[in-house]
C-alpha positions as CSV (number, residue, x, y, z in Angstrom):
1,M,-58.2,106.4,42.9
2,S,-54.2,106.0,42.3
3,F,-52.7,101.9,41.8
4,Q,-51.0,103.1,45.3
5,N,-53.8,102.9,47.4
6,Y,-55.6,100.5,45.5
7,E,-52.8,97.8,46.3
8,K,-53.4,99.4,50.1
9,D,-56.9,98.7,49.4
10,V,-56.6,95.2,48.3
11,E,-54.1,93.8,50.7
12,K,-56.5,94.5,53.4
13,E,-58.7,92.4,51.6
14,G,-56.1,89.7,52.0
15,V,-53.8,89.2,48.8
16,R,-51.8,91.6,46.1
17,T,-52.3,91.0,43.0
18,G,-49.1,89.1,40.9
19,S,-47.8,86.8,38.4
20,Y,-46.5,82.8,38.7
21,T,-42.8,82.1,38.7
22,D,-42.1,78.4,36.8
23,E,-41.6,76.9,40.4
24,G,-45.4,78.5,41.1
25,A,-44.6,81.0,43.9
26,V,-46.0,84.4,43.2
27,A,-43.2,86.9,42.5
28,G,-42.6,89.7,45.1
29,E,-46.3,88.9,46.6
30,T,-47.3,88.3,49.9
31,F,-50.5,86.6,51.3
32,V,-52.4,87.6,54.2
33,Q,-56.1,86.6,55.8
34,G,-58.7,88.1,54.0
35,N,-62.8,87.1,54.2
36,S,-63.6,89.4,51.1
37,L,-64.8,88.3,47.7
38,Y,-61.6,89.4,46.5
39,A,-59.3,87.9,48.2
40,K,-61.1,84.7,48.6
41,L,-61.3,84.8,44.3
42,Q,-57.5,85.3,44.1
43,R,-56.5,82.5,46.6
44,F,-58.6,80.1,44.6
45,A,-56.9,81.1,41.6
46,A,-53.5,80.9,43.1
47,K,-54.3,77.3,43.4
48,F,-54.5,77.0,39.8
49,H,-51.5,78.8,38.6
50,V,-54.1,81.3,37.1
51,E,-52.4,84.7,36.4
52,Q,-53.2,87.1,38.9
53,R,-51.7,90.4,37.8
54,G,-54.5,92.6,35.7
55,I,-53.5,96.2,34.2
56,E,-50.7,97.1,37.0
57,R,-46.9,97.6,35.4
58,V,-44.9,94.0,34.9
59,P,-41.6,95.0,37.3
60,E,-37.9,94.7,35.2
61,D,-37.4,91.8,37.7
62,E,-40.5,89.3,36.7
63,R,-40.1,90.2,33.1
64,D,-38.7,86.3,32.1
65,D,-39.8,86.2,28.6
66,T,-37.0,86.3,26.6
67,S,-37.5,84.2,23.8
68,L,-38.4,86.0,20.2
69,L,-40.0,83.4,19.4
70,N,-42.6,83.3,21.7
71,V,-43.1,87.4,20.1
72,G,-43.9,85.9,16.8
73,T,-45.5,82.4,17.0
74,M,-48.2,84.7,19.0
75,W,-49.0,86.9,15.7
76,L,-48.1,83.1,13.6
77,S,-50.9,81.3,15.1
78,A,-53.0,84.1,16.2
79,N,-53.8,84.2,12.0
80,M,-52.8,80.8,10.7
81,V,-56.3,80.6,10.7
82,V,-59.7,79.8,9.1
83,S,-60.9,83.3,9.9
84,S,-57.5,85.1,7.8
85,F,-58.5,82.5,5.0
86,A,-62.4,83.6,5.1
87,I,-60.9,87.2,4.2
88,G,-59.9,86.5,1.1
89,L,-63.2,85.1,0.0
90,L,-64.4,88.7,0.1
91,A,-62.5,90.0,-3.0
92,Q,-64.9,87.3,-5.1
93,K,-67.6,87.5,-3.6
94,L,-68.4,90.8,-2.4
95,F,-65.9,93.4,-4.6
96,F,-65.8,90.8,-7.9
97,L,-62.3,91.2,-8.2
98,G,-60.2,89.8,-10.1
99,F,-57.0,87.3,-9.0
100,T,-54.5,89.5,-9.7
101,D,-55.8,92.2,-8.5
102,A,-57.0,90.8,-5.1
103,C,-53.6,89.1,-4.2
104,L,-51.6,92.5,-4.9
105,V,-54.2,94.5,-2.6
106,C,-53.8,91.8,0.0
107,F,-50.1,92.5,0.1
108,F,-50.1,96.2,-0.1
109,F,-53.0,96.7,2.3
110,N,-51.5,93.8,4.6
111,L,-48.2,95.7,4.6
112,I,-50.0,99.4,5.9
113,G,-52.0,97.5,8.7
114,V,-49.5,95.3,10.4
115,I,-46.6,98.7,10.9
116,P,-48.7,99.7,14.0
117,V,-49.2,96.4,15.7
118,C,-45.1,95.8,15.3
119,Y,-44.2,99.2,16.1
120,F,-46.8,99.0,19.6
121,S,-45.6,96.1,20.4
122,T,-42.0,97.3,21.2
123,F,-43.7,99.4,24.0
124,G,-44.1,96.6,25.7
125,P,-40.8,95.4,26.8
126,R,-39.7,99.2,27.2
127,F,-42.7,100.2,29.7
128,G,-44.4,97.2,31.0
129,L,-47.5,98.3,30.8
130,R,-50.9,96.6,28.9
131,Q,-51.8,98.5,25.1
132,M,-55.2,100.5,27.1
133,V,-52.8,101.3,29.8
134,L,-50.0,103.1,27.6
135,S,-53.3,104.6,25.4
136,R,-53.5,107.2,28.8
137,F,-50.5,108.7,27.8
138,W,-51.9,110.1,24.8
139,F,-55.8,110.1,25.5
140,G,-55.6,110.9,29.4
141,W,-57.2,109.0,32.4
142,H,-60.4,109.6,31.6
143,G,-60.1,110.2,28.1
144,V,-58.9,106.4,27.1
145,K,-62.2,104.7,28.8
146,L,-64.0,106.2,25.5
147,I,-60.9,103.8,23.3
148,A,-61.3,101.2,25.6
149,V,-65.4,100.7,24.9
150,F,-64.2,100.4,21.1
151,N,-61.8,98.2,21.8
152,I,-64.4,95.8,24.2
153,L,-66.5,96.5,21.5
154,A,-63.7,94.9,18.8
155,C,-62.3,92.4,21.2
156,L,-66.1,90.7,21.1
157,G,-66.5,91.4,18.0
158,W,-63.8,89.5,16.8
159,S,-64.6,86.4,19.2
160,S,-68.2,86.5,17.4
161,V,-67.1,86.2,14.0
162,N,-64.2,84.0,14.4
163,A,-66.5,81.5,16.2
164,I,-69.1,81.9,13.2
165,V,-66.2,81.0,11.4
166,G,-65.4,78.2,13.1
167,A,-69.0,77.1,13.4
168,E,-69.9,77.0,9.7
169,L,-66.9,74.5,9.5
170,I,-67.9,72.3,12.3
171,H,-71.3,72.1,10.7
172,A,-69.6,71.5,7.3
173,V,-68.4,68.2,9.0
174,N,-71.6,67.2,10.4
175,N,-74.9,69.3,9.4
176,D,-76.7,67.4,12.6
177,V,-74.4,70.0,14.7
178,P,-76.1,73.5,14.8
179,G,-74.5,76.6,14.6
180,Y,-74.9,77.3,17.9
181,A,-73.7,74.1,19.2
182,G,-70.4,75.0,17.2
183,I,-69.9,78.4,18.8
184,I,-70.1,77.0,22.3
185,I,-67.4,74.6,21.6
186,I,-64.9,76.3,20.6
187,A,-65.7,79.2,22.5
188,I,-65.5,77.0,26.1
189,C,-61.7,75.9,24.2
190,T,-60.9,79.5,23.9
191,L,-61.7,80.3,28.0
192,L,-59.7,77.3,28.9
193,V,-56.5,78.6,27.6
194,T,-57.6,82.5,28.1
195,F,-58.5,81.9,31.8
196,F,-54.6,81.1,32.9
197,G,-53.3,84.4,31.7
198,Y,-50.0,85.6,29.8
199,K,-48.1,82.5,29.8
200,I,-50.4,80.1,29.1
201,V,-51.5,81.7,26.0
202,H,-48.0,82.0,24.9
203,K,-47.3,78.9,25.5
204,Y,-50.8,77.5,23.5
205,E,-49.3,80.4,20.5
206,F,-46.0,78.8,20.7
207,W,-47.4,74.9,19.0
208,S,-50.7,75.7,17.6
209,W,-49.8,76.8,14.3
210,I,-47.9,73.7,13.6
211,P,-51.5,71.7,13.0
212,T,-53.1,74.8,10.4
213,T,-50.0,75.5,9.0
214,I,-50.3,71.4,7.2
215,V,-53.9,71.4,6.8
216,F,-54.2,75.0,4.6
217,I,-50.8,73.3,2.5
218,I,-53.1,69.9,2.0
219,I,-55.5,72.5,1.1
220,L,-53.4,74.0,-1.5
221,G,-52.7,71.2,-2.5
222,V,-55.9,69.3,-3.5
223,F,-57.1,72.2,-4.8
224,A,-54.2,72.8,-7.6
225,H,-54.4,69.2,-8.7
226,S,-57.9,69.8,-8.7
227,G,-57.1,72.4,-11.7
228,D,-60.3,74.3,-10.9
229,F,-58.9,77.5,-10.7
230,V,-60.1,80.3,-12.5
231,N,-57.9,82.8,-13.4
232,I,-60.4,85.5,-13.0
233,P,-58.9,88.7,-15.1
234,M,-57.9,92.0,-13.4
235,G,-60.8,95.0,-13.9
236,V,-60.3,98.6,-15.3
237,G,-61.6,101.7,-15.0
238,T,-63.5,103.8,-11.8
239,S,-65.4,100.6,-10.9
240,E,-62.1,98.6,-10.7
241,L,-61.1,102.0,-8.1
242,G,-63.9,101.5,-5.9
243,S,-63.7,97.8,-5.3
244,V,-59.9,97.7,-4.5
245,L,-60.4,100.5,-2.1
246,S,-63.3,98.8,-0.6
247,F,-61.6,95.5,-0.3
248,G,-58.1,97.0,1.0
249,S,-60.2,98.4,3.8
250,V,-61.2,95.4,5.1
251,I,-58.0,94.0,4.7
252,Y,-56.4,96.8,6.4
253,G,-59.0,96.3,9.4
254,F,-58.2,92.4,9.7
255,A,-54.3,93.1,9.6
256,T,-54.4,96.3,12.2
257,G,-57.2,94.8,14.3
258,W,-54.2,93.6,16.6
259,T,-53.9,97.0,17.2
260,S,-55.2,98.0,20.5
261,Y,-53.5,95.6,22.4
262,A,-50.3,95.2,20.5
263,A,-48.0,96.0,23.9
264,D,-50.3,93.4,26.1
265,Y,-48.1,90.1,24.3
266,T,-44.6,91.8,25.2
267,V,-44.9,92.9,28.4
268,Y,-42.9,89.9,30.0
269,Q,-40.5,90.6,27.9
270,P,-37.1,92.6,29.7
271,S,-36.7,96.3,28.7
272,N,-33.2,95.6,27.1
273,Q,-34.7,93.4,24.9
274,S,-34.0,94.9,21.1
275,R,-36.8,97.2,19.9
276,T,-36.2,96.2,16.4
277,K,-36.1,92.5,17.0
278,V,-39.1,92.8,18.9
279,F,-40.8,94.6,15.1
280,F,-39.9,92.1,13.1
281,A,-40.8,89.1,14.9
282,V,-44.2,90.8,15.0
283,W,-44.0,91.6,11.2
284,I,-43.0,87.9,10.5
285,G,-45.8,85.9,12.6
286,L,-48.1,88.9,10.8
287,M,-47.3,88.2,7.7
288,V,-46.4,85.6,6.7
289,P,-49.6,83.6,8.2
290,L,-52.0,86.8,6.5
291,L,-50.7,86.7,3.0
292,F,-50.7,82.8,2.5
293,T,-54.1,82.1,3.8
294,E,-56.0,85.5,2.0
295,M,-53.9,84.3,-0.9
296,L,-55.3,80.5,-0.6
297,G,-58.4,82.2,0.2
298,I,-58.3,84.1,-2.8
299,A,-57.7,81.6,-4.8
300,I,-60.1,79.3,-4.2
301,M,-62.7,81.5,-3.9
302,T,-62.3,81.9,-8.0
303,S,-63.9,78.0,-8.4
304,T,-67.3,79.4,-7.5
305,T,-67.2,81.2,-11.0
306,L,-66.7,78.1,-12.7
307,N,-69.5,77.6,-15.5
308,D,-69.6,73.8,-16.3
309,G,-73.2,73.0,-15.2
310,V,-73.2,72.0,-11.3
311,N,-70.6,74.1,-9.4
312,K,-69.8,72.2,-6.2
313,Y,-68.2,75.0,-4.8
314,A,-70.6,77.4,-5.4
315,D,-72.6,75.0,-3.9
316,G,-70.8,74.3,-0.9
317,Y,-70.1,78.0,-0.1
318,A,-74.1,78.6,-0.4
319,A,-74.8,75.9,1.9
320,S,-72.5,76.8,4.5
321,G,-70.3,79.2,4.3
322,T,-66.7,79.2,4.5
323,G,-67.2,75.8,5.8
324,G,-69.2,74.6,2.3
325,L,-66.2,75.9,0.3
326,L,-63.6,74.1,2.3
327,A,-65.8,70.7,2.0
328,A,-66.0,70.9,-1.5
329,V,-61.9,70.9,-1.8
330,L,-61.6,68.4,0.8
331,F,-64.4,65.8,1.0
332,G,-64.2,64.6,-2.3
333,P,-60.7,63.8,-2.6
334,L,-59.6,63.3,0.7
335,G,-62.6,61.6,2.0
336,G,-62.8,60.9,5.9
337,F,-59.6,62.6,6.3
338,G,-61.0,66.2,4.8
339,K,-63.1,65.7,7.6
340,F,-61.1,65.5,9.7
341,C,-59.0,68.6,9.0
342,L,-61.6,70.6,9.0
343,I,-61.9,70.2,12.3
344,V,-58.2,70.9,13.0
345,L,-58.9,74.2,11.1
346,S,-62.2,74.9,13.1
347,L,-60.5,74.4,16.8
348,S,-57.6,77.0,14.8
349,I,-60.1,79.7,15.9
350,V,-59.0,79.1,19.4
351,A,-55.6,80.6,19.0
352,N,-57.7,83.8,16.8
353,N,-59.4,84.4,20.0
354,C,-57.3,84.4,22.5
355,P,-55.8,87.2,22.6
356,N,-59.0,88.9,22.0
357,I,-60.4,87.5,24.6
358,Y,-57.8,87.7,27.0
359,S,-57.5,91.3,26.0
360,V,-61.0,91.8,26.6
361,G,-60.1,91.4,30.6
362,L,-58.0,93.7,31.0
363,T,-59.6,96.9,28.9
364,I,-62.8,96.1,31.1
365,Q,-60.6,97.0,34.2
366,V,-59.0,100.2,32.1
367,L,-62.7,101.1,31.4
368,G,-64.0,100.8,34.8
369,G,-61.6,102.2,37.2
370,R,-61.6,101.2,40.6
371,W,-64.7,99.5,41.0
372,T,-63.8,97.3,37.7
373,Q,-59.9,96.2,39.0
374,R,-61.1,95.3,41.7
375,V,-62.5,92.3,39.8
376,P,-60.1,89.7,39.1
377,R,-58.8,89.6,35.1
378,F,-60.4,86.2,34.8
379,V,-63.6,86.9,36.4
380,W,-63.7,89.4,33.4
381,T,-62.1,87.2,31.0
382,A,-65.6,84.6,31.0
383,V,-67.8,87.1,31.4
384,G,-66.3,88.2,27.8
385,T,-67.0,84.9,26.6
386,A,-70.6,85.0,27.7
387,V,-71.3,88.1,25.8
388,Y,-69.4,87.1,22.8
389,I,-71.2,83.9,22.3
390,A,-74.5,85.8,22.9
391,I,-73.3,88.4,20.1
392,A,-72.2,85.2,17.8
393,I,-74.9,82.8,18.2
394,P,-77.8,85.2,16.2
395,G,-75.3,86.2,13.9
396,Y,-74.5,83.0,12.3
397,S,-76.8,83.3,9.9
398,H,-75.9,86.5,7.8
399,F,-72.0,86.4,8.3
400,E,-71.2,87.9,5.0
401,T,-72.6,90.6,5.7
402,V,-71.4,90.3,9.6
403,L,-67.8,90.2,8.6
404,E,-67.3,92.8,5.7
405,N,-69.4,95.7,8.6
406,F,-67.2,94.7,11.2
407,M,-63.7,95.1,9.5
408,N,-64.5,98.1,8.3
409,F,-65.5,99.5,12.0
410,I,-62.0,97.9,13.1
411,G,-60.5,99.8,10.1
412,Y,-62.0,103.0,10.8
413,W,-61.8,103.8,14.1
414,L,-58.2,101.9,14.5
415,A,-56.8,104.1,11.9
416,I,-58.2,106.9,13.9
417,Y,-56.2,105.6,17.3
418,E,-53.3,105.4,15.2
419,G,-53.4,108.7,14.1
420,I,-53.6,110.4,17.3
421,A,-50.8,108.1,19.1
422,F,-48.4,108.2,16.5
423,S,-49.0,112.2,16.1
424,D,-48.3,112.6,19.9
425,H,-45.7,109.6,19.8
426,F,-43.4,111.5,17.0
427,I,-43.7,114.9,17.3
428,Y,-44.4,115.9,20.8
429,K,-42.7,112.9,23.0
430,R,-40.3,112.7,20.3
431,G,-39.8,109.1,21.0
432,M,-39.8,106.3,23.9
433,A,-37.8,109.1,25.7
434,G,-40.4,111.4,26.5
435,Y,-42.3,108.9,28.5
436,N,-42.3,108.9,32.2
437,P,-43.9,105.3,32.3
438,A,-44.3,105.4,36.2
439,L,-47.1,108.4,35.9
440,Y,-49.6,105.7,34.5
441,D,-51.6,105.5,37.2
442,Q,-51.3,109.0,38.3
443,P,-54.5,111.3,36.9
444,S,-54.0,114.3,37.4
445,K,-50.2,114.0,35.3
446,L,-51.3,112.7,32.9
447,P,-52.4,114.7,29.7
448,P,-55.9,116.0,29.7
449,G,-57.1,114.1,27.1
450,I,-59.0,117.1,25.3
451,A,-56.8,117.5,22.2
452,A,-57.4,113.8,22.3
453,I,-61.0,113.5,21.7
454,F,-61.2,116.6,19.5
455,A,-58.9,115.2,17.4
456,F,-61.4,111.8,17.1
457,C,-64.3,113.1,16.9
458,C,-62.6,115.3,13.7
459,G,-61.2,111.7,12.7
460,I,-64.8,110.3,12.8
461,A,-66.0,113.2,10.7
462,G,-62.9,111.8,8.1
463,M,-64.4,108.7,8.5
464,V,-68.1,109.8,7.5
465,V,-66.7,111.6,4.3
466,G,-64.9,108.6,3.4
467,M,-67.4,105.8,4.2
468,S,-68.5,103.5,1.7
469,Q,-71.3,101.2,3.3
470,V,-74.5,99.5,2.5
471,W,-76.4,101.6,4.5
472,F,-74.4,105.4,3.9
473,V,-71.8,106.2,0.9
474,G,-69.9,109.8,2.1
475,P,-68.9,112.4,-0.6
476,I,-65.3,111.9,-0.9
477,A,-65.6,107.8,-1.1
478,L,-68.7,108.5,-3.7
479,K,-66.1,110.3,-6.1
480,A,-63.6,107.3,-5.4
481,G,-65.4,104.8,-7.1
482,E,-68.7,103.9,-9.5
483,A,-71.6,104.9,-8.1
484,P,-73.7,104.3,-6.6
485,Y,-71.1,102.6,-4.4
486,G,-68.0,104.8,-4.7
487,G,-65.1,103.1,-2.9
488,D,-64.0,103.2,0.7
489,V,-61.0,105.7,1.9
490,G,-62.4,106.5,5.7
491,F,-59.3,104.6,7.4
492,E,-57.2,106.7,5.4
493,L,-59.2,109.9,5.6
494,G,-59.9,108.6,9.3
495,F,-56.0,108.6,10.2
496,L,-55.6,112.1,8.5
497,F,-57.8,114.4,9.9
498,A,-56.9,112.7,13.6
499,F,-53.1,113.4,12.8
500,V,-54.0,117.0,11.6
501,S,-56.4,117.6,14.3
502,Y,-54.4,116.6,16.8
503,T,-51.2,117.7,16.1
504,V,-52.9,121.3,16.2
505,A,-54.9,121.1,19.3
506,R,-52.3,119.5,21.2
507,R,-50.0,122.1,21.1
508,F,-53.0,124.4,22.6
509,E,-53.7,121.9,25.6
510,L,-50.0,121.6,26.5
511,K,-50.0,125.5,26.7
512,Y,-52.9,125.8,28.9
513,F,-53.0,122.6,31.0
514,G,-49.2,122.1,30.5
515,R,-49.0,118.4,30.7
């Protein structure tokens, strides 16, 4: 169904979607009477200034967010969080890396991972379209639904993993608070922000990085003063190669995880906004918190290897994961104030989960087409919240395994997505001029999606031969490190296979379909 027909149907039901101006009026929208559930929901939302626009294109006259600080702080707050810190802990815990080599892996794989997020963020001001809607220009009207499924899984998975980390911190402060209670607290706080939409999310993210940054600086100072840092030496040989590649895959998966909704948070920027400035605003907003928090996690995790009898760091980590480790750093020197710091960090998860839960509602609208788009975005936001709570509670007790496997899953599928998108953008569309954004809701004028789905399958083949998991090690991965686990090169091969196969297949698709 075209969006034009959708608009007519919605008008009959009594309301049109729109967004609020600063004065509280709905920009460019006219409300009429209607008794359908949809109309009643939208009128109810209007009373509370909830963003009503879903995946519809944002018209130029409503793009009033000109602040590059909004662009940068969005990602600064979303990554200056304890979840990023928890990624750094895996370097020593799961991959047995030293301090220097783990930091080098952290630096270079983050550099690679953030590039697609920065680049696709520049599409939002140019076209006023959300990331999953933009994906129709590469995957077609029907093909993008496959990507939407993966993105929904990613949004819900991220939210679950993050909520578990926050719940661990709350439990470390008060052992009487069970994990499920902490998860529910974080989920409800996130819902309160994301329910209202784009502008409230940006306002929250504009400020929320400040208290968490202060807490992380306090953690750095206290740990440095303790003298408990252990300079674990760098490894050598094939085992080191495998560990570097596998940890690099996790780092890449976390950094690039924002790719599939990058443009969602720049669609209200004007079309004449500098793409270069947007790119580097996102780059700074990502790289600064990712490097700081992950390297801090790498450093503090070295303390668990201290060999001086009772090791409070190792005991704390064993008892309550990330929260227990941070408790070991803070509680002794700072007492009650240390507990306050952990509560602040636990609530930082809200900033990390806001992009996930806001975007999951938009992605569901892309997935279902007509019927999901006729359900307001804020309803899907609430549904997504309920689902990830149900996922996080049973996953609380085995967080490390959930985290590693999930990070690899994210890196794999997004690398394939990026390979297809970059091939089409640079080789076939030859830049921004190759898009006609007015066609975003016209299935007959979008690509058939055959080439993209074929390339996605080829990317999966590359992923399989290069992946290194506990349950399966691909033949190429086995050669990239020491047996039995080798080294994970799944995302690299997934990208390569997808890029090359799409480049070839798209030529035939254009020849036979002309679109």
